[in-house]
N, C-alpha and C positions, 0 to 999 in steps of 0.2 A: 743426711742432708735432712733438718728438721720440717715439719709440715709448714711451718710458718716461713722457715727459710724458702723454701721451694716457691710457696704463694709469693712473697716479695720477687724472687727472680724472676716469676712467671710476669707478673708485671710490668716490671723494667725491661726485661728483656725482649715482649711485644713492642715497646717505643722504638729500640731502633731498627726492628725489622717493619715496624710501618714506616718510617721516615724511609727506608730505604725504598721499600715497595711503592709509596707514593711517588718518591723524586721521580723513579725510573720511568711508573708508567700515567705518569700526568702532569711533570713539570716542563716547563719550557726548556729548560736545559737540554734534556733529553729529546725535544721533539724530532729532529729530524729522524734520528736512528730509529724511533717509534714509528714515525710515515712510514721508514722503509720498510719497518716489521709488518705495519697494517699492510700495506701494500703485499707482502709475500704472501701473510695471511690470508689474503683475501684471492689473490692472481697465481699462485703456484699451482701446476696441474697436482702434485703429488700429496696425497692428503696428508701424512707425517710432517712434511714441512710447513702445510699450512697451521697444524697444529704446535709445530714447535715454536714459529713467529708469533703465531696468537699469545703465548705464554707470555710475551715482554710486551705487552698492551692492555692485560688485564690484571689489575692490581691486586685481586682476590688470586688469582693463579700465580703468579710472581711469588706473593707470599709465600706460598707453600716450598717454594724453591730457597727464597731468603731464610726461612725457618728452619731448613735440612741443613742450611751452613751455618747458620748460630747454634743449631742443637750439636753439630759436629763439633765447633772450636770451644764450646762451654761444657760438653758432655754432661748436657741438663737432661735430667729423669723426673719425672713426675709421679710421687706416689708410689711407684716399685721399682724397687732397685735394677730391674734387669733389663730386657730389649722392649719389652711390653711398657716401660716407663718412656721410652724414648716417642712410642708412637703416643699414649697421653699427651704428652709434653708437647709433640709437633701440632696435633689437632687445636691445642688448647691455646697453645700460642698463636696458631693462625686466626683461631677465632677473634683472640684477644685484640690482635693487632688490626683485625677488619672492622673491629667496635671503633678501635683508636681512630681509622682511617674515615671511619662513617662519621664519627664527631668531628674532626678536623675538616671534611668537608660542608657540613652544615653550619658549621662556625663561620667558614669562609663565605659560603652562599649569602649568613646572615651581614657579613660584612660587605659584601659586594653590594647589598643589597639597601645596607644604611650610607655608603659612599653614593650612590645612585638618587636616594634621596635628599640629602645634603646638597647635590650637585642640583638636584630641581628646585628646591628652595633658594640656591643662591644665585640660579639665574631668574628665579622670579622677582626676587626680591630689586635684583641690578635692572631691572626693566621699567 
């Protein structure tokens, strides 16, 4: 695969990784299982169990496992065509997916802020 194709794959493959990681660790649809995982990660007696359940509450941590899944199903390597290419691809995808999630979080925060400001303006003009 050419370097240009690899870079295109990198930027596109990071999108579903970011989407899945964000949805599982942040969105309302997974709130109950996430709360259960938070409880287990904070209150279990065994450290390995606490660390295992923490993985489902942290988008950065969870993105590593989603990345491994996508590298496996897509057989994506970056720069080097052997096992080292998998390692480079893995960390590159995690980095880019987390950059996407950070940008998404900032965008959501800006949208929420605008909604609050609009609501405040509407309530002051109504009275």
